[in-house]
PDB file of N, CA, C and O in Angstrom:
ATOM      1  N   MET A   1     134.168-119.527  35.127  1.00  0.00           N
ATOM      2  CA  MET A   1     134.419-120.952  35.045  1.00  0.00           C
ATOM      3  C   MET A   1     133.721-121.555  33.831  1.00  0.00           C
ATOM      4  O   MET A   1     134.295-122.398  33.141  1.00  0.00           O
ATOM      5  N   LEU A   2     132.498-121.133  33.567  1.00  0.00           N
ATOM      6  CA  LEU A   2     131.757-121.682  32.437  1.00  0.00           C
ATOM      7  C   LEU A   2     132.454-121.382  31.116  1.00  0.00           C
ATOM      8  O   LEU A   2     132.518-122.236  30.232  1.00  0.00           O
ATOM      9  N   ILE A   3     132.974-120.170  30.987  1.00  0.00           N
ATOM     10  CA  ILE A   3     133.645-119.820  29.739  1.00  0.00           C
ATOM     11  C   ILE A   3     134.920-120.641  29.559  1.00  0.00           C
ATOM     12  O   ILE A   3     135.281-120.966  28.428  1.00  0.00           O
ATOM     13  N   SER A   4     135.606-120.983  30.643  1.00  0.00           N
ATOM     14  CA  SER A   4     136.781-121.852  30.544  1.00  0.00           C
ATOM     15  C   SER A   4     136.399-123.228  30.032  1.00  0.00           C
ATOM     16  O   SER A   4     137.089-123.789  29.181  1.00  0.00           O
ATOM     17  N   VAL A   5     135.312-123.769  30.538  1.00  0.00           N
ATOM     18  CA  VAL A   5     134.850-125.086  30.096  1.00  0.00           C
ATOM     19  C   VAL A   5     134.451-125.037  28.627  1.00  0.00           C
ATOM     20  O   VAL A   5     134.742-125.966  27.873  1.00  0.00           O
ATOM     21  N   MET A   6     133.793-123.971  28.220  1.00  0.00           N
ATOM     22  CA  MET A   6     133.381-123.848  26.823  1.00  0.00           C
ATOM     23  C   MET A   6     134.592-123.775  25.895  1.00  0.00           C
ATOM     24  O   MET A   6     134.626-124.458  24.871  1.00  0.00           O
ATOM     25  N   PHE A   7     135.584-122.956  26.242  1.00  0.00           N
ATOM     26  CA  PHE A   7     136.780-122.858  25.413  1.00  0.00           C
ATOM     27  C   PHE A   7     137.529-124.189  25.377  1.00  0.00           C
ATOM     28  O   PHE A   7     137.961-124.638  24.315  1.00  0.00           O
ATOM     29  N   LEU A   8     137.679-124.811  26.536  1.00  0.00           N
ATOM     30  CA  LEU A   8     138.412-126.073  26.600  1.00  0.00           C
ATOM     31  C   LEU A   8     137.725-127.150  25.778  1.00  0.00           C
ATOM     32  O   LEU A   8     138.376-127.843  24.996  1.00  0.00           O
ATOM     33  N   SER A   9     136.420-127.297  25.945  1.00  0.00           N
ATOM     34  CA  SER A   9     135.720-128.349  25.199  1.00  0.00           C
ATOM     35  C   SER A   9     135.691-128.038  23.708  1.00  0.00           C
ATOM     36  O   SER A   9     135.768-128.951  22.886  1.00  0.00           O
ATOM     37  N   GLY A  10     135.585-126.787  23.357  1.00  0.00           N
ATOM     38  CA  GLY A  10     135.578-126.422  21.944  1.00  0.00           C
ATOM     39  C   GLY A  10     136.893-126.689  21.246  1.00  0.00           C
ATOM     40  O   GLY A  10     136.912-126.925  20.038  1.00  0.00           O
ATOM     41  N   MET A  11     137.983-126.657  21.972  1.00  0.00           N
ATOM     42  CA  MET A  11     139.282-126.932  21.370  1.00  0.00           C
ATOM     43  C   MET A  11     139.723-128.379  21.575  1.00  0.00           C
ATOM     44  O   MET A  11     140.382-128.948  20.706  1.00  0.00           O
ATOM     45  N   ALA A  12     139.375-128.975  22.693  1.00  0.00           N
ATOM     46  CA  ALA A  12     139.880-130.307  23.004  1.00  0.00           C
ATOM     47  C   ALA A  12     139.066-131.423  22.362  1.00  0.00           C
ATOM     48  O   ALA A  12     139.636-132.429  21.940  1.00  0.00           O
ATOM     49  N   LEU A  13     137.754-131.271  22.278  1.00  0.00           N
ATOM     50  CA  LEU A  13     136.933-132.350  21.719  1.00  0.00           C
ATOM     51  C   LEU A  13     137.328-132.715  20.294  1.00  0.00           C
ATOM     52  O   LEU A  13     137.480-133.902  20.004  1.00  0.00           O
ATOM     53  N   PRO A  14     137.499-131.757  19.396  1.00  0.00           N
ATOM     54  CA  PRO A  14     137.933-132.159  18.049  1.00  0.00           C
ATOM     55  C   PRO A  14     139.319-132.805  18.042  1.00  0.00           C
ATOM     56  O   PRO A  14     139.602-133.649  17.192  1.00  0.00           O
ATOM     57  N   ALA A  15     140.175-132.418  18.975  1.00  0.00           N
ATOM     58  CA  ALA A  15     141.531-132.960  18.993  1.00  0.00           C
ATOM     59  C   ALA A  15     141.548-134.450  19.308  1.00  0.00           C
ATOM     60  O   ALA A  15     142.221-135.215  18.616  1.00  0.00           O
ATOM     61  N   PHE A  16     140.824-134.877  20.335  1.00  0.00           N
ATOM     62  CA  PHE A  16     140.893-136.303  20.634  1.00  0.00           C
ATOM     63  C   PHE A  16     139.762-137.111  20.024  1.00  0.00           C
ATOM     64  O   PHE A  16     139.690-138.319  20.248  1.00  0.00           O
ATOM     65  N   MET A  17     138.878-136.488  19.262  1.00  0.00           N
ATOM     66  CA  MET A  17     137.876-137.240  18.514  1.00  0.00           C
ATOM     67  C   MET A  17     138.278-137.364  17.040  1.00  0.00           C
ATOM     68  O   MET A  17     137.595-138.032  16.265  1.00  0.00           O
ATOM     69  N   GLY A  18     139.371-136.731  16.661  1.00  0.00           N
ATOM     70  CA  GLY A  18     139.819-136.754  15.275  1.00  0.00           C
ATOM     71  C   GLY A  18     140.441-138.079  14.877  1.00  0.00           C
ATOM     72  O   GLY A  18     140.539-139.010  15.677  1.00  0.00           O
ATOM     73  N   ARG A  19     140.850-138.139  13.642  1.00  0.00           N
ATOM     74  CA  ARG A  19     141.404-139.363  13.074  1.00  0.00           C
ATOM     75  C   ARG A  19     142.699-139.749  13.790  1.00  0.00           C
ATOM     76  O   ARG A  19     143.575-138.916  14.026  1.00  0.00           O
ATOM     77  N   ASN A  20     142.792-141.019  14.124  1.00  0.00           N
ATOM     78  CA  ASN A  20     144.001-141.577  14.718  1.00  0.00           C
ATOM     79  C   ASN A  20     144.956-141.897  13.571  1.00  0.00           C
ATOM     80  O   ASN A  20     144.592-142.642  12.660  1.00  0.00           O
ATOM     81  N   MET A  21     146.134-141.364  13.598  1.00  0.00           N
ATOM     82  CA  MET A  21     147.059-141.515  12.480  1.00  0.00           C
ATOM     83  C   MET A  21     147.930-142.767  12.595  1.00  0.00           C
ATOM     84  O   MET A  21     149.041-142.789  12.065  1.00  0.00           O
ATOM     85  N   GLU A  22     147.465-143.772  13.254  1.00  0.00           N
ATOM     86  CA  GLU A  22     148.167-145.049  13.352  1.00  0.00           C
ATOM     87  C   GLU A  22     147.838-145.904  12.130  1.00  0.00           C
ATOM     88  O   GLU A  22     146.915-145.572  11.386  1.00  0.00           O
ATOM     89  N   PRO A  23     148.567-146.992  11.909  1.00  0.00           N
ATOM     90  CA  PRO A  23     148.316-147.825  10.728  1.00  0.00           C
ATOM     91  C   PRO A  23     146.887-148.367  10.628  1.00  0.00           C
ATOM     92  O   PRO A  23     146.410-148.612   9.520  1.00  0.00           O
ATOM     93  N   GLU A  24     146.194-148.562  11.750  1.00  0.00           N
ATOM     94  CA  GLU A  24     144.837-149.095  11.705  1.00  0.00           C
ATOM     95  C   GLU A  24     143.832-148.088  11.157  1.00  0.00           C
ATOM     96  O   GLU A  24     142.736-148.472  10.749  1.00  0.00           O
ATOM     97  N   ARG A  25     144.187-146.811  11.142  1.00  0.00           N
ATOM     98  CA  ARG A  25     143.325-145.729  10.650  1.00  0.00           C
ATOM     99  C   ARG A  25     141.957-145.721  11.320  1.00  0.00           C
ATOM    100  O   ARG A  25     140.932-145.624  10.646  1.00  0.00           O
ATOM    101  N   GLU A  26     141.942-145.820  12.606  1.00  0.00           N
ATOM    102  CA  GLU A  26     140.688-145.769  13.353  1.00  0.00           C
ATOM    103  C   GLU A  26     140.064-144.388  13.190  1.00  0.00           C
ATOM    104  O   GLU A  26     140.773-143.383  13.155  1.00  0.00           O
ATOM    105  N   GLN A  27     138.760-144.341  13.092  1.00  0.00           N
ATOM    106  CA  GLN A  27     138.074-143.076  12.903  1.00  0.00           C
ATOM    107  C   GLN A  27     138.029-142.237  14.177  1.00  0.00           C
ATOM    108  O   GLN A  27     138.044-141.008  14.103  1.00  0.00           O
ATOM    109  N   ASP A  28     137.975-142.855  15.302  1.00  0.00           N
ATOM    110  CA  ASP A  28     137.985-142.101  16.558  1.00  0.00           C
ATOM    111  C   ASP A  28     138.692-142.938  17.620  1.00  0.00           C
ATOM    112  O   ASP A  28     138.939-144.131  17.440  1.00  0.00           O
ATOM    113  N   ARG A  29     138.997-142.300  18.690  1.00  0.00           N
ATOM    114  CA  ARG A  29     139.653-143.002  19.787  1.00  0.00           C
ATOM    115  C   ARG A  29     139.105-142.489  21.096  1.00  0.00           C
ATOM    116  O   ARG A  29     138.572-141.382  21.174  1.00  0.00           O
ATOM    117  N   SER A  30     139.240-143.290  22.103  1.00  0.00           N
ATOM    118  CA  SER A  30     138.727-142.918  23.415  1.00  0.00           C
ATOM    119  C   SER A  30     139.637-141.870  24.042  1.00  0.00           C
ATOM    120  O   SER A  30     140.755-141.629  23.586  1.00  0.00           O
ATOM    121  N   PHE A  31     139.123-141.259  25.099  1.00  0.00           N
ATOM    122  CA  PHE A  31     139.947-140.293  25.815  1.00  0.00           C
ATOM    123  C   PHE A  31     141.177-140.977  26.397  1.00  0.00           C
ATOM    124  O   PHE A  31     142.264-140.400  26.409  1.00  0.00           O
ATOM    125  N   ARG A  32     141.012-142.193  26.875  1.00  0.00           N
ATOM    126  CA  ARG A  32     142.150-142.936  27.433  1.00  0.00           C
ATOM    127  C   ARG A  32     143.230-143.163  26.374  1.00  0.00           C
ATOM    128  O   ARG A  32     144.421-143.033  26.655  1.00  0.00           O
ATOM    129  N   ALA A  33     142.803-143.506  25.150  1.00  0.00           N
ATOM    130  CA  ALA A  33     143.767-143.708  24.062  1.00  0.00           C
ATOM    131  C   ALA A  33     144.468-142.401  23.714  1.00  0.00           C
ATOM    132  O   ALA A  33     145.669-142.394  23.444  1.00  0.00           O
ATOM    133  N   PHE A  34     143.728-141.295  23.719  1.00  0.00           N
ATOM    134  CA  PHE A  34     144.342-139.990  23.467  1.00  0.00           C
ATOM    135  C   PHE A  34     145.322-139.635  24.580  1.00  0.00           C
ATOM    136  O   PHE A  34     146.447-139.214  24.312  1.00  0.00           O
ATOM    137  N   TRP A  35     144.896-139.805  25.822  1.00  0.00           N
ATOM    138  CA  TRP A  35     145.706-139.438  26.987  1.00  0.00           C
ATOM    139  C   TRP A  35     147.006-140.229  27.039  1.00  0.00           C
ATOM    140  O   TRP A  35     148.060-139.668  27.340  1.00  0.00           O
ATOM    141  N   ASN A  36     146.943-141.523  26.750  1.00  0.00           N
ATOM    142  CA  ASN A  36     148.122-142.390  26.827  1.00  0.00           C
ATOM    143  C   ASN A  36     148.898-142.461  25.520  1.00  0.00           C
ATOM    144  O   ASN A  36     150.011-142.988  25.496  1.00  0.00           O
ATOM    145  N   GLY A  37     148.331-141.938  24.420  1.00  0.00           N
ATOM    146  CA  GLY A  37     148.985-142.019  23.121  1.00  0.00           C
ATOM    147  C   GLY A  37     149.743-140.752  22.772  1.00  0.00           C
ATOM    148  O   GLY A  37     150.164-139.985  23.638  1.00  0.00           O
ATOM    149  N   GLU A  38     149.898-140.565  21.479  1.00  0.00           N
ATOM    150  CA  GLU A  38     150.597-139.391  20.972  1.00  0.00           C
ATOM    151  C   GLU A  38     149.664-138.579  20.094  1.00  0.00           C
ATOM    152  O   GLU A  38     148.685-139.102  19.561  1.00  0.00           O
ATOM    153  N   ALA A  39     149.971-137.302  19.946  1.00  0.00           N
ATOM    154  CA  ALA A  39     149.188-136.401  19.108  1.00  0.00           C
ATOM    155  C   ALA A  39     150.119-135.716  18.117  1.00  0.00           C
ATOM    156  O   ALA A  39     151.234-135.324  18.460  1.00  0.00           O
ATOM    157  N   ASP A  40     149.647-135.579  16.890  1.00  0.00           N
ATOM    158  CA  ASP A  40     150.414-134.866  15.869  1.00  0.00           C
ATOM    159  C   ASP A  40     150.141-133.374  15.981  1.00  0.00           C
ATOM    160  O   ASP A  40     148.987-132.948  16.032  1.00  0.00           O
ATOM    161  N   ILE A  41     151.201-132.587  16.019  1.00  0.00           N
ATOM    162  CA  ILE A  41     151.072-131.137  15.988  1.00  0.00           C
ATOM    163  C   ILE A  41     151.950-130.618  14.857  1.00  0.00           C
ATOM    164  O   ILE A  41     152.612-131.408  14.185  1.00  0.00           O
ATOM    165  N   ALA A  42     151.968-129.336  14.638  1.00  0.00           N
ATOM    166  CA  ALA A  42     152.688-128.752  13.511  1.00  0.00           C
ATOM    167  C   ALA A  42     154.192-129.035  13.572  1.00  0.00           C
ATOM    168  O   ALA A  42     154.844-129.133  12.532  1.00  0.00           O
ATOM    169  N   THR A  43     154.737-129.163  14.762  1.00  0.00           N
ATOM    170  CA  THR A  43     156.177-129.351  14.888  1.00  0.00           C
ATOM    171  C   THR A  43     156.590-130.794  15.139  1.00  0.00           C
ATOM    172  O   THR A  43     157.773-131.060  15.347  1.00  0.00           O
ATOM    173  N   GLY A  44     155.657-131.722  15.126  1.00  0.00           N
ATOM    174  CA  GLY A  44     155.994-133.128  15.341  1.00  0.00           C
ATOM    175  C   GLY A  44     154.950-133.826  16.185  1.00  0.00           C
ATOM    176  O   GLY A  44     153.779-133.447  16.174  1.00  0.00           O
ATOM    177  N   ARG A  45     155.365-134.832  16.909  1.00  0.00           N
ATOM    178  CA  ARG A  45     154.456-135.602  17.760  1.00  0.00           C
ATOM    179  C   ARG A  45     154.798-135.334  19.225  1.00  0.00           C
ATOM    180  O   ARG A  45     155.966-135.282  19.612  1.00  0.00           O
ATOM    181  N   ILE A  46     153.741-135.165  20.031  1.00  0.00           N
ATOM    182  CA  ILE A  46     153.909-135.012  21.476  1.00  0.00           C
ATOM    183  C   ILE A  46     152.938-135.959  22.163  1.00  0.00           C
ATOM    184  O   ILE A  46     152.050-136.523  21.525  1.00  0.00           O
ATOM    185  N   SER A  47     153.112-136.127  23.447  1.00  0.00           N
ATOM    186  CA  SER A  47     152.209-137.022  24.178  1.00  0.00           C
ATOM    187  C   SER A  47     150.820-136.399  24.272  1.00  0.00           C
ATOM    188  O   SER A  47     150.667-135.180  24.205  1.00  0.00           O
ATOM    189  N   GLY A  48     149.821-137.246  24.428  1.00  0.00           N
ATOM    190  CA  GLY A  48     148.455-136.767  24.570  1.00  0.00           C
ATOM    191  C   GLY A  48     148.279-135.903  25.806  1.00  0.00           C
ATOM    192  O   GLY A  48     147.522-134.933  25.795  1.00  0.00           O
ATOM    193  N   ARG A  49     148.984-136.261  26.871  1.00  0.00           N
ATOM    194  CA  ARG A  49     148.915-135.465  28.110  1.00  0.00           C
ATOM    195  C   ARG A  49     149.409-134.044  27.871  1.00  0.00           C
ATOM    196  O   ARG A  49     148.771-133.078  28.291  1.00  0.00           O
ATOM    197  N   ALA A  50     150.560-133.920  27.188  1.00  0.00           N
ATOM    198  CA  ALA A  50     151.109-132.590  26.924  1.00  0.00           C
ATOM    199  C   ALA A  50     150.184-131.784  26.029  1.00  0.00           C
ATOM    200  O   ALA A  50     150.004-130.585  26.245  1.00  0.00           O
ATOM    201  N   ALA A  51     149.589-132.430  25.020  1.00  0.00           N
ATOM    202  CA  ALA A  51     148.653-131.730  24.134  1.00  0.00           C
ATOM    203  C   ALA A  51     147.435-131.251  24.911  1.00  0.00           C
ATOM    204  O   ALA A  51     146.970-130.128  24.713  1.00  0.00           O
ATOM    205  N   PHE A  52     146.915-132.103  25.797  1.00  0.00           N
ATOM    206  CA  PHE A  52     145.747-131.730  26.593  1.00  0.00           C
ATOM    207  C   PHE A  52     146.056-130.535  27.487  1.00  0.00           C
ATOM    208  O   PHE A  52     145.249-129.610  27.575  1.00  0.00           O
ATOM    209  N   TRP A  53     147.204-130.539  28.148  1.00  0.00           N
ATOM    210  CA  TRP A  53     147.545-129.429  29.042  1.00  0.00           C
ATOM    211  C   TRP A  53     147.808-128.149  28.270  1.00  0.00           C
ATOM    212  O   TRP A  53     147.513-127.061  28.766  1.00  0.00           O
ATOM    213  N   GLN A  54     148.356-128.252  27.071  1.00  0.00           N
ATOM    214  CA  GLN A  54     148.546-127.045  26.256  1.00  0.00           C
ATOM    215  C   GLN A  54     147.210-126.439  25.847  1.00  0.00           C
ATOM    216  O   GLN A  54     147.025-125.225  25.921  1.00  0.00           O
ATOM    217  N   VAL A  55     146.290-127.279  25.420  1.00  0.00           N
ATOM    218  CA  VAL A  55     144.960-126.791  25.035  1.00  0.00           C
ATOM    219  C   VAL A  55     144.230-126.236  26.258  1.00  0.00           C
ATOM    220  O   VAL A  55     143.563-125.204  26.171  1.00  0.00           O
ATOM    221  N   GLY A  56     144.356-126.919  27.391  1.00  0.00           N
ATOM    222  CA  GLY A  56     143.695-126.464  28.614  1.00  0.00           C
ATOM    223  C   GLY A  56     144.216-125.124  29.098  1.00  0.00           C
ATOM    224  O   GLY A  56     143.439-124.263  29.512  1.00  0.00           O
ATOM    225  N   SER A  57     145.527-124.945  29.046  1.00  0.00           N
ATOM    226  CA  SER A  57     146.082-123.666  29.510  1.00  0.00           C
ATOM    227  C   SER A  57     145.685-122.533  28.569  1.00  0.00           C
ATOM    228  O   SER A  57     145.493-121.402  29.015  1.00  0.00           O
ATOM    229  N   LEU A  58     145.558-122.821  27.275  1.00  0.00           N
ATOM    230  CA  LEU A  58     145.105-121.797  26.339  1.00  0.00           C
ATOM    231  C   LEU A  58     143.668-121.388  26.637  1.00  0.00           C
ATOM    232  O   LEU A  58     143.336-120.203  26.603  1.00  0.00           O
ATOM    233  N   ALA A  59     142.824-122.358  26.927  1.00  0.00           N
ATOM    234  CA  ALA A  59     141.429-122.052  27.249  1.00  0.00           C
ATOM    235  C   ALA A  59     141.324-121.204  28.513  1.00  0.00           C
ATOM    236  O   ALA A  59     140.535-120.261  28.562  1.00  0.00           O
ATOM    237  N   ILE A  60     142.098-121.527  29.514  1.00  0.00           N
ATOM    238  CA  ILE A  60     142.076-120.758  30.762  1.00  0.00           C
ATOM    239  C   ILE A  60     142.602-119.341  30.528  1.00  0.00           C
ATOM    240  O   ILE A  60     142.047-118.377  31.055  1.00  0.00           O
ATOM    241  N   ALA A  61     143.664-119.213  29.745  1.00  0.00           N
ATOM    242  CA  ALA A  61     144.213-117.888  29.447  1.00  0.00           C
ATOM    243  C   ALA A  61     143.196-117.033  28.687  1.00  0.00           C
ATOM    244  O   ALA A  61     143.066-115.839  28.960  1.00  0.00           O
ATOM    245  N   LEU A  62     142.476-117.634  27.737  1.00  0.00           N
ATOM    246  CA  LEU A  62     141.445-116.892  27.011  1.00  0.00           C
ATOM    247  C   LEU A  62     140.311-116.459  27.934  1.00  0.00           C
ATOM    248  O   LEU A  62     139.800-115.346  27.811  1.00  0.00           O
ATOM    249  N   ALA A  63     139.922-117.323  28.847  1.00  0.00           N
ATOM    250  CA  ALA A  63     138.855-116.968  29.788  1.00  0.00           C
ATOM    251  C   ALA A  63     139.289-115.834  30.708  1.00  0.00           C
ATOM    252  O   ALA A  63     138.513-114.913  30.962  1.00  0.00           O
ATOM    253  N   ILE A  64     140.499-115.890  31.202  1.00  0.00           N
ATOM    254  CA  ILE A  64     141.013-114.821  32.072  1.00  0.00           C
ATOM    255  C   ILE A  64     141.106-113.514  31.295  1.00  0.00           C
ATOM    256  O   ILE A  64     140.736-112.459  31.811  1.00  0.00           O
ATOM    257  N   GLY A  65     141.598-113.573  30.054  1.00  0.00           N
ATOM    258  CA  GLY A  65     141.695-112.365  29.230  1.00  0.00           C
ATOM    259  C   GLY A  65     140.328-111.762  28.929  1.00  0.00           C
ATOM    260  O   GLY A  65     140.156-110.544  28.989  1.00  0.00           O
ATOM    261  N   GLY A  66     139.353-112.616  28.606  1.00  0.00           N
ATOM    262  CA  GLY A  66     138.005-112.122  28.350  1.00  0.00           C
ATOM    263  C   GLY A  66     137.384-111.484  29.572  1.00  0.00           C
ATOM    264  O   GLY A  66     136.715-110.455  29.470  1.00  0.00           O
ATOM    265  N   THR A  67     137.601-112.090  30.732  1.00  0.00           N
ATOM    266  CA  THR A  67     137.083-111.517  31.979  1.00  0.00           C
ATOM    267  C   THR A  67     137.747-110.180  32.268  1.00  0.00           C
ATOM    268  O   THR A  67     137.082-109.234  32.691  1.00  0.00           O
ATOM    269  N   ALA A  68     139.058-110.094  32.043  1.00  0.00           N
ATOM    270  CA  ALA A  68     139.768-108.833  32.282  1.00  0.00           C
ATOM    271  C   ALA A  68     139.236-107.725  31.367  1.00  0.00           C
ATOM    272  O   ALA A  68     139.072-106.585  31.802  1.00  0.00           O
ATOM    273  N   ILE A  69     138.972-108.056  30.125  1.00  0.00           N
ATOM    274  CA  ILE A  69     138.429-107.057  29.198  1.00  0.00           C
ATOM    275  C   ILE A  69     137.066-106.562  29.681  1.00  0.00           C
ATOM    276  O   ILE A  69     136.796-105.361  29.651  1.00  0.00           O
ATOM    277  N   LEU A  70     136.207-107.485  30.126  1.00  0.00           N
ATOM    278  CA  LEU A  70     134.890-107.083  30.630  1.00  0.00           C
ATOM    279  C   LEU A  70     134.992-106.223  31.881  1.00  0.00           C
ATOM    280  O   LEU A  70     134.236-105.265  32.037  1.00  0.00           O
ATOM    281  N   VAL A  71     135.914-106.554  32.771  1.00  0.00           N
ATOM    282  CA  VAL A  71     136.092-105.765  33.998  1.00  0.00           C
ATOM    283  C   VAL A  71     136.559-104.357  33.660  1.00  0.00           C
ATOM    284  O   VAL A  71     136.049-103.384  34.214  1.00  0.00           O
ATOM    285  N   VAL A  72     137.526-104.243  32.755  1.00  0.00           N
ATOM    286  CA  VAL A  72     138.022-102.917  32.361  1.00  0.00           C
ATOM    287  C   VAL A  72     136.918-102.123  31.671  1.00  0.00           C
ATOM    288  O   VAL A  72     136.786-100.924  31.918  1.00  0.00           O
ATOM    289  N   ALA A  73     136.125-102.757  30.815  1.00  0.00           N
ATOM    290  CA  ALA A  73     135.031-102.054  30.140  1.00  0.00           C
ATOM    291  C   ALA A  73     133.998-101.561  31.155  1.00  0.00           C
ATOM    292  O   ALA A  73     133.494-100.443  31.039  1.00  0.00           O
ATOM    293  N   HIS A  74     133.689-102.382  32.134  1.00  0.00           N
ATOM    294  CA  HIS A  74     132.731-101.964  33.170  1.00  0.00           C
ATOM    295  C   HIS A  74     133.304-100.816  34.003  1.00  0.00           C
ATOM    296  O   HIS A  74     132.588 -99.862  34.308  1.00  0.00           O
ATOM    297  N   MET A  75     134.570-100.894  34.370  1.00  0.00           N
ATOM    298  CA  MET A  75     135.195 -99.817  35.144  1.00  0.00           C
ATOM    299  C   MET A  75     135.207 -98.517  34.345  1.00  0.00           C
ATOM    300  O   MET A  75     135.008 -97.443  34.913  1.00  0.00           O
ATOM    301  N   ALA A  76     135.437 -98.598  33.035  1.00  0.00           N
ATOM    302  CA  ALA A  76     135.426 -97.392  32.199  1.00  0.00           C
ATOM    303  C   ALA A  76     134.015 -96.818  32.110  1.00  0.00           C
ATOM    304  O   ALA A  76     133.841 -95.599  32.117  1.00  0.00           O
ATOM    305  N   ALA A  77     133.013 -97.682  32.026  1.00  0.00           N
ATOM    306  CA  ALA A  77     131.626 -97.205  31.971  1.00  0.00           C
ATOM    307  C   ALA A  77     131.234 -96.540  33.280  1.00  0.00           C
ATOM    308  O   ALA A  77     130.550 -95.516  33.269  1.00  0.00           O
ATOM    309  N   VAL A  78     131.652 -97.100  34.406  1.00  0.00           N
ATOM    310  CA  VAL A  78     131.343 -96.505  35.700  1.00  0.00           C
ATOM    311  C   VAL A  78     132.072 -95.179  35.874  1.00  0.00           C
ATOM    312  O   VAL A  78     131.514 -94.232  36.428  1.00  0.00           O
ATOM    313  N   ALA A  79     133.305 -95.106  35.410  1.00  0.00           N
ATOM    314  CA  ALA A  79     134.053 -93.856  35.515  1.00  0.00           C
ATOM    315  C   ALA A  79     133.428 -92.764  34.648  1.00  0.00           C
ATOM    316  O   ALA A  79     133.455 -91.589  35.015  1.00  0.00           O
ATOM    317  N   ALA A  80     132.873 -93.143  33.516  1.00  0.00           N
ATOM    318  CA  ALA A  80     132.256 -92.150  32.618  1.00  0.00           C
ATOM    319  C   ALA A  80     130.905 -91.683  33.142  1.00  0.00           C
ATOM    320  O   ALA A  80     130.552 -90.513  32.995  1.00  0.00           O
ATOM    321  N   ASP A  81     130.149 -92.589  33.750  1.00  0.00           N
ATOM    322  CA  ASP A  81     128.824 -92.244  34.272  1.00  0.00           C
ATOM    323  C   ASP A  81     128.641 -92.973  35.602  1.00  0.00           C
ATOM    324  O   ASP A  81     128.235 -94.135  35.605  1.00  0.00           O
ATOM    325  N   PRO A  82     128.925 -92.335  36.716  1.00  0.00           N
ATOM    326  CA  PRO A  82     128.888 -93.014  38.040  1.00  0.00           C
ATOM    327  C   PRO A  82     127.512 -93.505  38.456  1.00  0.00           C
ATOM    328  O   PRO A  82     127.404 -94.217  39.454  1.00  0.00           O
ATOM    329  N   THR A  83     126.451 -93.153  37.730  1.00  0.00           N
ATOM    330  CA  THR A  83     125.107 -93.624  38.123  1.00  0.00           C
ATOM    331  C   THR A  83     124.826 -95.047  37.664  1.00  0.00           C
ATOM    332  O   THR A  83     123.760 -95.582  37.966  1.00  0.00           O
ATOM    333  N   ILE A  84     125.751 -95.678  36.941  1.00  0.00           N
ATOM    334  CA  ILE A  84     125.534 -97.057  36.453  1.00  0.00           C
ATOM    335  C   ILE A  84     125.608 -98.021  37.611  1.00  0.00           C
ATOM    336  O   ILE A  84     125.454 -99.228  37.420  1.00  0.00           O
TER     337      ILE A  84
END
């Protein structure tokens, strides 16, 4: 769970703390403004909610993948030397 939070915050914080590309050119915006507004991505503009869920699902997938790698490495170590 901790690694999921770390990945999510590491990717999401810069996204909604970055420059708002509206005419006012605000330097930062609140989470509410990000959530209810739009976000620029490589293929166009999407809602803040959709951007947040995409970043969140990526963080969870990375955490699950990292955990799976550690489990397989531990199982291989135990299979090689059962005294571990």
